[in-house]
C-alpha positions in Angstrom: 2.9 4.7 39.1 1.5 8.3 38.6 3.0 10.9 36.3 2.7 14.1 38.3 4.4 16.8 36.2 6.2 17.2 33.0 8.5 20.3 32.6 10.0 21.4 29.3 12.7 24.1 28.7 13.2 25.3 25.1 12.2 21.8 23.9 11.1 21.6 20.3 8.1 23.9 19.8 7.9 24.8 23.5 9.9 28.0 24.1 11.0 28.8 27.6 9.7 26.9 30.6 6.5 24.9 30.6 5.3 23.0 33.6 2.4 20.7 32.8 0.4 19.2 35.7 -0.4 15.6 34.8 -1.7 14.2 38.1 -5.4 13.1 38.1 -7.6 15.4 40.1 -10.5 14.6 42.4 -13.9 16.0 41.3 -17.2 15.5 42.9 -15.7 13.0 45.4 -14.0 10.7 42.8 -10.6 10.7 41.1 -10.9 11.1 37.4 -8.3 9.2 35.3 -8.2 11.1 32.0 -6.0 14.1 31.2 -6.8 15.3 27.7 -4.5 17.3 25.5 -6.0 18.8 22.3 -4.1 20.3 19.5 -4.2 20.5 15.7 -1.7 18.5 13.7 1.8 19.8 14.1 0.9 21.8 17.3 3.2 19.7 19.6 1.1 16.8 20.9 3.6 14.1 20.0 6.4 16.2 21.5 4.8 15.5 25.0 4.9 11.7 24.5 8.5 12.0 23.2 9.5 14.2 26.2 8.2 11.5 28.7 10.1 8.8 26.9 13.3 10.8 26.6 13.2 11.7 30.3 13.0 8.0 31.2 15.2 6.4 28.6 17.4 8.9 26.8 18.9 7.6 23.5 16.9 4.3 23.7 13.7 6.3 23.5 14.4 6.5 19.7 14.9 2.7 19.4 17.4 0.2 20.8 19.5 0.4 17.6 19.8 4.2 17.5 23.4 5.3 17.0 25.0 8.1 19.1 25.4 10.2 15.9 21.7 10.0 15.0 20.8 10.7 18.7 23.0 13.8 18.7 21.5 15.1 15.5 18.0 14.5 16.9 18.7 16.4 20.1 20.2 19.3 18.1 16.9 19.5 16.3 15.0 19.4 19.6 16.6 22.7 20.9 14.0 25.4 20.3 14.9 28.0 17.7 12.9 31.2 17.6 12.9 33.2 14.3 13.1 36.4 16.3 15.9 35.3 18.7 19.2 37.2 18.3 21.1 34.3 19.8 20.1 30.7 19.2 19.7 28.7 22.4 22.2 25.9 22.8 20.6 24.0 25.7 17.3 22.2 26.6 15.9 19.8 29.2 13.0 17.7 30.0 12.0 16.9 33.6 9.5 14.3 34.8 8.0 14.0 38.3 6.3 10.8 39.1 5.1 8.8 42.1 6.0 5.1 42.3 4.4 2.6 44.7 6.1 -0.6 45.8 5.2 -2.9 48.7 2.7 -0.4 50.0 5.1 2.6 50.1 4.9 5.5 47.7 8.1 7.2 46.6 8.3 10.5 44.7 11.0 10.7 41.9 12.1 13.5 39.7 14.3 12.8 36.7 15.8 15.5 34.6 17.7 15.0 31.4 19.4 18.1 30.0 21.5 18.7 26.9 24.1 21.3 26.0 25.3 21.8 22.4 28.9 23.2 22.5 29.1 23.2 18.7 31.1 20.0 18.4 29.2 17.6 20.6 26.0 17.5 22.5 26.6 16.7 26.2 23.9 15.0 28.2 23.4 15.2 31.9 21.0 12.8 33.8 19.9 13.8 37.3 17.7 11.8 39.6 16.0 12.8 42.9 14.2 10.5 45.3 11.8 12.2 47.7 13.5 15.5 47.0 17.0 14.2 47.7 19.4 13.9 44.7 20.9 10.4 44.3 24.4 11.7 44.0 26.0 8.4 44.9 24.7 6.9 41.6 26.5 7.4 38.3 24.5 8.3 35.2 24.7 4.7 34.1 23.4 3.5 37.5 20.6 6.1 37.4 19.6 4.8 34.0 19.7 1.2 35.2 17.6 2.2 38.2 15.0 3.9 35.8 15.0 0.8 33.6 14.2 -1.4 36.6 11.3 0.9 37.7 9.8 1.1 34.2 11.4 -1.4 31.7 11.6 0.2 28.3 10.0 -2.9 26.7 7.0 -2.7 29.0 6.7 1.0 28.6 6.0 0.6 24.9 2.7 -1.1 25.9 1.7 1.9 27.9 3.2 4.9 26.1 2.3 4.5 22.4 1.0 6.4 19.4 -1.0 5.7 16.2 2.0 4.2 14.5 2.3 1.5 17.2 -1.4 0.7 16.7 -0.9 0.6 12.9 2.2 -1.6 13.3 0.2 -4.2 15.3 -2.9 -3.8 13.0 -1.0 -4.5 9.8 1.5 -7.1 11.0 0.8 -10.5 9.6 4.2 -12.1 10.2 4.0 -12.0 14.0 7.2 -9.9 14.2 5.7 -6.9 15.9 3.7 -9.0 18.4 6.6 -11.3 19.0 8.8 -8.3 19.9 6.2 -6.9 22.3 5.8 -10.3 24.0 9.5 -10.7 24.3 9.8 -7.3 26.0 6.7 -8.0 28.1 8.1 -11.2 29.5 11.7 -10.1 29.7 12.6 -12.7 27.1 14.8 -10.2 25.4 16.9 -10.2 28.6 16.9 -14.0 28.5 18.1 -14.0 24.9 20.8 -11.5 25.8 21.9 -13.7 28.7 22.1 -16.7 26.3 24.2 -14.6 23.9 26.5 -13.5 26.8 26.9 -17.1 27.9 27.8 -18.0 24.3 30.4 -15.2 24.2 31.8 -16.4 27.5 32.1 -19.9 26.1 33.8 -18.7 23.0 36.3 -16.6 25.0 37.0 -19.5 27.4 37.6 -21.9 24.6 39.9 -19.3 23.0 41.9 -19.0 26.2 42.2 -22.8 26.5 43.5 -23.0 22.9 47.0 -22.4 21.8 48.3 -18.9 21.3 48.1 -19.0 17.5 44.6 -20.5 17.5 43.3 -18.0 20.1 44.7 -15.1 18.0 43.0 -16.4 14.9 39.7 -16.8 16.7 40.0 -13.4 18.2 40.6 -11.9 14.8 37.7 -13.7 13.3 35.5 -12.6 16.2 36.6 -9.0 15.6 35.9 -9.3 11.9 32.5 -10.8 12.6 31.5 -7.9 14.9 32.7 -5.4 12.3 30.7 -7.0 9.5 27.6 -7.1 11.8 27.9 -3.4 12.4 28.3 -2.8 8.7 25.3 -5.0 7.9 23.1 -3.1 10.4 24.1 0.2 8.7 23.3 -1.2 5.2 19.9 -2.5 6.5 19.1 0.9 8.0 19.9 2.6 4.7 17.9 0.0 2.8 14.9 0.5 5.1 15.1 4.3 4.6 15.3 4.0 0.8 12.4 1.5 0.7 10.3 3.7 2.9 11.0 6.7 0.6 10.2 4.5 -2.4 6.9 3.4 -0.9 5.9 7.0 -0.1 6.8 8.1 -3.6 4.7 5.3 -5.1 1.7 6.3 -2.9 2.1 10.0 -4.0 2.2 8.8 -7.7 -0.9 6.7 -7.2 -2.8 9.6 -5.7 -1.7 11.9 -8.5 -2.8 9.4 -11.2 -6.2 9.0 -9.5 -6.5 12.8 -9.5 -5.6 13.0 -13.2 -8.1 10.3 -14.0 -10.8 12.1 -12.1 -10.0 15.3 -14.0 -9.9 13.7 -17.4 -6.2 13.1 -17.5 -6.6 9.9 -19.5 -8.2 11.9 -22.3 -5.7 14.7 -21.9 -2.8 12.4 -22.3 -4.3 10.9 -25.6 -5.4 14.2 -27.1 -2.7 14.2 -29.8 -3.3 10.6 -30.5 -7.0 11.2 -30.8 -6.4 14.1 -33.2 -4.1 11.9 -35.3 -6.7 9.2 -35.3 -9.4 11.7 -36.4 -7.1 12.7 -39.3 -6.7 9.0 -40.3 -10.4 8.5 -40.1 -11.1 11.5 -42.4 -8.6 10.2 -45.0 -10.1 6.7 -44.8 -13.6 8.1 -45.2 -12.6 10.1 -48.3 -11.1 6.9 -49.8 -14.2 4.9 -49.1 -16.4 7.6 -50.6 -14.2 7.8 -53.7 -14.4 4.0 -54.2 -18.2 4.2 -53.8 -18.5 6.8 -56.5 -16.3 4.7 -58.8 -18.6 1.7 -58.2 -21.7 3.8 -59.0 -20.2 4.6 -62.4 -19.8 0.9 -63.2 -22.3 -1.9 -63.5 -24.0 -1.1 -60.2 -26.8 1.1 -61.7 -28.0 -1.9 -63.7 -28.8 -3.5 -60.3 -31.7 -1.0 -60.0 -33.3 -2.7 -63.1 -32.3 -6.2 -62.3 -35.7 -7.9 -62.9 -36.0 -6.1 -66.3 -32.5 -7.3 -67.1 -33.4 -10.9 -66.3 -36.5 -10.7 -68.5 -34.4 -9.1 -71.3 -31.8 -11.9 -71.0 -34.5 -14.6 -71.2 -36.1 -12.8 -74.2 -32.7 -12.5 -75.9 -32.0 -16.2 -75.3 -35.4 -17.1 -76.7 -34.8 -14.9 -79.8 -31.4 -16.4 -80.3 -33.0 -19.9 -80.2 -35.7 -18.9 -82.6 -33.2 -17.5 -85.0 -31.2 -20.8 -84.9 -34.3 -22.8 -85.6 -35.2 -20.6 -88.6 -31.7 -21.0 -90.0 -31.9 -24.8 -89.6 -35.3 -24.9 -91.4 -33.9 -22.9 -94.3 -30.9 -25.1 -94.5 -33.0 -28.3 -94.6 -35.4 -26.8 -97.1 -32.6 -25.9 -99.5 -31.0 -29.3 -99.1 -34.4 -31.0 -99.7 -34.9 -29.0 -102.9 -31.5 -30.0 -104.3 -32.2 -33.6 -103.4 -35.7 -33.6 -105.0 -34.2 -32.4 -108.3 -32.2 -35.6 -108.5 -35.1 -38.0 -107.6 -38.3 -39.3 -109.3 -41.8 -38.8 -108.0 -41.7 -41.4 -105.3 -38.4 -40.2 -104.0 -39.6 -36.6 -104.0 -42.6 -37.6 -101.9 -40.4 -39.4 -99.5 -38.2 -36.3 -99.2 -41.2 -34.1 -98.6 -42.4 -36.4 -95.9 -39.1 -36.5 -94.2 -38.7 -32.7 -94.5 -42.1 -32.1 -92.9 -41.0 -34.2 -89.9 -37.6 -32.5 -89.6 -38.7 -28.9 -89.8 -39.3 -27.1 -86.5 -43.1 -26.7 -86.1 -42.9 -23.4 -84.0 -44.3 -20.4 -85.7 -41.6 -18.2 -84.1 -39.0 -20.0 -86.1 -40.8 -18.8 -89.3 -41.1 -15.1 -88.3 -38.5 -12.4 -88.3 -36.7 -11.9 -84.9 -37.4 -8.7 -83.0 -33.7 -8.2 -82.2 -30.6 -9.4 -83.9 -28.1 -10.7 -81.3 -25.0 -12.9 -81.5 -24.2 -15.7 -79.2 -21.2 -13.6 -77.9 -23.5 -10.6 -77.1 -25.9 -12.8 -75.2 -23.0 -14.4 -73.3 -21.7 -10.9 -72.3 -25.3 -10.0 -71.3 -25.5 -13.2 -69.2 -22.2 -12.4 -67.4 -23.3 -8.8 -66.6 -26.7 -10.0 -65.1 -25.4 -13.0 -63.1 -21.8 -11.9 -62.2 -20.9 -8.3 -62.7 -24.0 -6.7 -61.2 -24.1 -8.9 -58.0 -20.4 -8.3 -57.4 -20.9 -4.6 -57.9 -23.8 -4.7 -55.4 -21.6 -6.5 -52.8 -18.8 -3.9 -53.2 -21.2 -1.0 -52.9 -22.8 -2.4 -49.7 -19.3 -3.0 -48.2 -18.2 0.5 -49.1 -21.4 1.9 -47.6 -20.9 0.0 -44.4 -17.3 1.2 -44.1 -18.4 4.8 -44.7 -21.0 4.4 -41.9 -18.4 2.8 -39.6 -15.8 5.5 -40.3 -18.4 8.2 -39.6 -19.5 6.7 -36.3 -15.9 6.3 -35.1 -15.1 9.9 -36.3 -18.0 11.2 -34.3 -16.8 9.4 -31.2 -13.2 10.6 -31.6 -14.4 14.2 -32.2 -16.6 14.0 -29.0 -13.6 12.8 -27.0 -11.4 15.6 -28.3 -14.1 18.2 -27.5 -14.6 16.7 -24.0 -10.9 16.4 -23.1 -9.7 19.1 -20.7 -7.4 21.8 -21.9 -3.7 20.6 -21.8 -2.7 23.7 -19.8 -5.0 22.6 -16.9 -3.2 19.3 -16.6 0.3 20.5 -17.4 1.3 21.0 -13.8 0.0 17.5 -12.8 1.8 15.8 -15.7 5.0 17.6 -14.9 4.7 16.5 -11.2 3.9 12.9 -12.4 7.0 12.9 -14.6 9.1 14.2 -11.7 7.7 11.5 -9.4 8.4 8.8 -11.9 12.0 10.0 -12.2 12.4 10.0 -8.4 10.8 6.6 -8.2 13.3 5.3 -10.7 16.2 6.8 -8.8 14.9 5.4 -5.5 14.4 2.0 -7.1 18.0 2.0 -8.4 19.3 3.1 -5.0 17.2 0.4 -3.3 18.7 -2.2 -5.6 22.3 -1.0 -4.8 21.5 -1.1 -1.0 20.0 -4.5 -1.3 23.1 -5.8 -3.0 25.2 -4.2 -0.2 23.1 -6.0 2.4 23.3 -9.3 0.6 27.1 -9.0 0.3 27.6 -8.1 3.9 25.2 -10.9 5.0 27.1 -13.4 2.9 30.4 -12.3 4.3 29.0 -12.5 7.9 27.8 -16.1 7.2 31.3 -17.0 5.9 33.0 -15.6 9.0 30.4 -17.2 11.3 31.0 -20.6 9.6 34.8 -20.1 10.0 34.3 -19.3 13.7 32.0 -22.3 14.2 34.6 -24.6 12.5 37.4 -23.3 14.6 35.5 -23.7 17.9 34.3 -27.1 16.8 37.8 -28.2 16.2 38.9 -26.9 19.5 36.0 -28.6 21.3 36.9 -31.9 19.6 40.6 -31.5 20.4 40.2 -31.2 24.2 37.7 -32.0 26.8 35.6 -29.1 27.9 36.2 -27.6 31.2 33.5 -27.7 33.9 32.6 -24.0 33.6 31.9 -24.5 29.9 29.6 -27.4 30.7 27.7 -25.3 33.2 27.4 -22.5 30.7 26.2 -24.8 28.0 23.7 -26.3 30.4 22.5 -22.9 31.5 22.0 -21.9 27.8 19.7 -24.9 27.3 17.9 -24.2 30.5 17.3 -20.6 29.4 16.0 -21.8 26.1 13.5 -24.1 27.9 12.6 -21.3 30.3 11.9 -18.9 27.4 9.6 -21.5 25.7 7.7 -22.5 28.9 7.3 -19.0 30.1 6.0 -17.8 26.7 3.5 -20.7 26.5 2.3 -20.0 30.0 1.8 -16.3 29.4 0.2 -16.8 25.9 -2.9 -18.4 27.4 -3.5 -15.4 29.7 -2.8 -13.0 26.8 -5.4 -14.8 24.7 -8.0 -14.5 27.4 -7.2 -10.8 28.1 -7.4 -10.1 24.3 -10.8 -11.8 24.0 -12.2 -9.8 27.0 -10.8 -6.5 25.6 -12.0 -7.1 22.1 -15.5 -7.9 23.1 -15.7 -4.7 25.1 -14.3 -2.5 22.3 -15.8 -4.1 19.2 -19.2 -3.4 17.6 -21.9 -5.9 17.7 -21.4 -6.8 14.1 -17.6 -7.3 14.2 -16.6 -10.8 13.2 -13.6 -11.4 15.5 -14.4 -13.2 18.8 -11.0 -14.4 20.0 -7.4 -15.0 18.9 -5.0 -17.9 19.1 -1.3 -17.1 19.3 1.5 -19.4 18.2 3.9 -19.4 21.2 7.0 -19.9 18.9 6.3 -17.7 15.9 3.8 -15.4 17.6 1.5 -15.4 14.6 -2.1 -14.7 15.4 -5.2 -16.7 14.2 -8.4 -14.8 14.5 -11.5 -16.9 15.3 -15.1 -15.9 14.6 -18.3 -16.9 16.5 -18.5 -20.2 14.5 -15.0 -21.1 15.7 -13.8 -20.7 12.1 -10.5 -19.0 11.3 -10.7 -15.7 9.5 -8.0 -13.8 7.6 -6.9 -10.4 8.9 -7.3 -9.1 5.4 -11.1 -9.6 5.8 -11.2 -7.0 8.6 -12.0 -3.4 7.9 -9.5 -0.7 8.8 -11.5 0.1 11.9 -11.6 -3.5 13.0 -7.8 -3.8 12.5 -7.4 -0.7 14.8 -9.7 -2.2 17.4 -7.7 -5.5 17.2 -4.4 -3.6 17.7 -5.8 -1.6 20.7 -7.3 -4.7 22.3 -4.0 -6.5 21.9 -2.1 -3.6 23.4 -4.5 -3.6 26.4 -4.2 -7.3 26.7 -0.4 -7.1 26.7 -0.4 -4.3 29.3 -2.7 -6.3 31.6 -0.7 -9.5 31.2 2.4 -7.5 32.2 0.9 -7.2 35.7 2.3 -3.6 36.0 0.1 -0.6 37.0 1.5 2.1 34.8 -0.1 5.2 33.3 -1.3 5.0 29.7 -0.2 7.7 27.2 -1.9 7.5 23.8 -1.2 9.8 20.9 -3.9 10.2 18.1 -5.5 6.8 18.4 -8.8 7.4 16.5 -7.6 8.4 13.1 -8.9 5.3 11.1 -12.0 4.5 13.2 -15.6 4.9 12.3 -18.0 6.6 14.6 -19.2 3.3 16.2 -15.7 2.1 17.0 -14.8 5.5 18.3 -17.8 5.6 20.6 -16.7 2.2 22.0 -13.2 3.4 22.7 -14.6 6.5 24.3 -17.0 4.6 26.5 -15.2 1.4 27.2 -11.4 1.9 26.7 -10.2 5.3 27.7 -12.0 5.4 31.1 -10.7 1.9 32.0 -7.4 1.6 30.3 -5.5 2.6 33.5 -5.7 4.7 36.7 -4.1 7.5 34.7 -4.8 8.0 31.0 -3.1 10.9 29.1 -4.8 11.3 25.8 -3.3 13.4 23.0 -6.0 14.2 20.4 -7.0 16.5 17.6 -10.4 18.3 17.6 -11.7 15.9 14.9 -10.8 12.8 17.0 -12.2 13.8 20.3 -14.9 16.3 19.1 -17.5 18.0 21.1 -19.8 14.9 21.2 -17.0 12.6 22.4 -15.8 15.2 24.9 -19.3 15.2 26.5 -19.2 11.4 26.7 -15.7 11.5 28.3 -16.3 14.4 30.6 -17.4 12.4 33.7 -13.9 10.7 33.5 -11.9 13.8 32.5 -9.7 15.2 35.3 -8.6 18.3 33.3 -7.8 19.2 29.8 -5.3 21.4 27.9 -5.4 23.0 24.5 -2.1 23.3 22.7 -2.0 26.5 20.6 0.8 26.9 18.0 1.8 30.3 16.8 3.1 30.1 13.2 4.8 33.5 13.3 6.6 32.8 16.6 7.0 29.1 15.8 6.2 28.3 19.4 3.5 26.3 21.2 1.7 27.3 24.4 -0.7 25.4 26.6 -3.8 26.7 28.3 -6.2 24.7 30.5 -9.4 23.9 28.7 -10.4 22.2 25.4 -11.0 23.9 22.0 -14.6 25.0 22.0 -14.8 25.4 25.8 -12.0 28.0 25.6 -13.9 29.7 22.8 -17.0 29.8 24.9 -15.1 31.4 27.8 -13.6 34.0 25.4 -17.1 34.9 24.1 -18.4 35.2 27.6 
């Protein structure tokens, strides 16, 4: 298949008619596969990818579950509106010319999908030409079915994709995204739909075979089940929307908090607290200094002469002891004198002898004391030296340490206050942060409500499904199944086995294609070598060169991107179809080495026709030079802000600038 031309009329940013030649051109004797579109963000690159998908699939281009109302609103938004137009256009169309080869024969097709907004509804018209002849015999539904057979929508997602598809595969750990892609690739979604249709056929056949009342009851339950399923899908869609909004708000808040931290926001938020703390520290410092002064007026000054005090205490104790000995000698002498008066000569001699032995021999006991101290005074002096002065010393040291600590802490707080940015500088950010927190709270509350709605609808659906199951089980037990039901049941089991066997068979090829693609796109130092895919859950195990399993979380953002692109290429090759590849902004998260590998080894070999939608920072001048041997032609998308319109001119960014200068 070759995409030859894309035509747009008043479609989104493209005012009027734009006819864009997409067919690869022959240069220097060889056909070059790459058609490059360059444009700044918002210029209209993604519009081209959307136009191709809309032309082929209509409403299903937005997703299989898109409602008619959402599709109508989307198309209304696609009709170009010029700020200078006197009358707003009410119609638009996209037209795609392509060549399709089958069994050695090439056929040219043109498909046009046009829309007219009459104010109440948006009417869609699908027209198909084959080799210039309109296929008037086909209804629009038949035309759509024919297009779906040419390029199945599930397979097209492997060839027409953007950075979001890459990111979805890169970040998916559950296997849901890969499983969906494999189901579409192998047509297993059709198998599952057929199994469901057979199940519905069996239920309806059983209902017809039942009595009138039982059939009516089953029919009512089936209708209730379909209604609750539709309600559940609506609730899930609302929950997804609210959760996405909540995630985006949280990301915005995280970015703002990082910005506040970088600009001193953490100090700014605590400025008043720091000032209050400084005031408390000043008061505490004053109290400590006052306590210190009080201590200095007490016993503490005696600490300065502690050794002299000890000597004085020892001297006073000695003096007190000397005085006591003197008083004892005097008492003994008086007693001896009284006793001698009452005795004769021998008795007096005996008394003198005893007195001489009893008297204290120290000379200090016979001299006058230098100081006159009482026992009480010496006791007070001893208490002062051994208790009061040491305690005062400890209190003074403790107060001095507190004062030093308070001063250090006060210096730190003062420095923080001086270094904190002015509150006016951060006021806007704080206001924005408060608003974000309020929106996050509201979104969280809404998400909780939506989650409860989903849970309630899901519970009700389960109850109805159980009732249906019980009714049909009772019917099946009450009568023997008819032969068509047996065939249908056998066919459902056969389809289940077919789905499993076909998946297992294709998984092996997919693993080999992935290993080949990844080796070609990865850097030398990348750790992934191959992948093993579970054929039932479609979870992926990544294997390194030592045959050890590695977690996807260990991969860098660039390696995850390469993993996703390699998986998309492997899926496309496994499909066995030769379709063009349309890629929108694929290089956003890659480093220079991985980008170079894509430029050299992926884009030139991805398909026989590669339409690349890029910004000037993704495919810059260096990468353009590397791609140029494979580039058929290039377009620059130029968006006029005043006109709110986009135009295309052939060439690419700086090449057009060089032509303008020349």
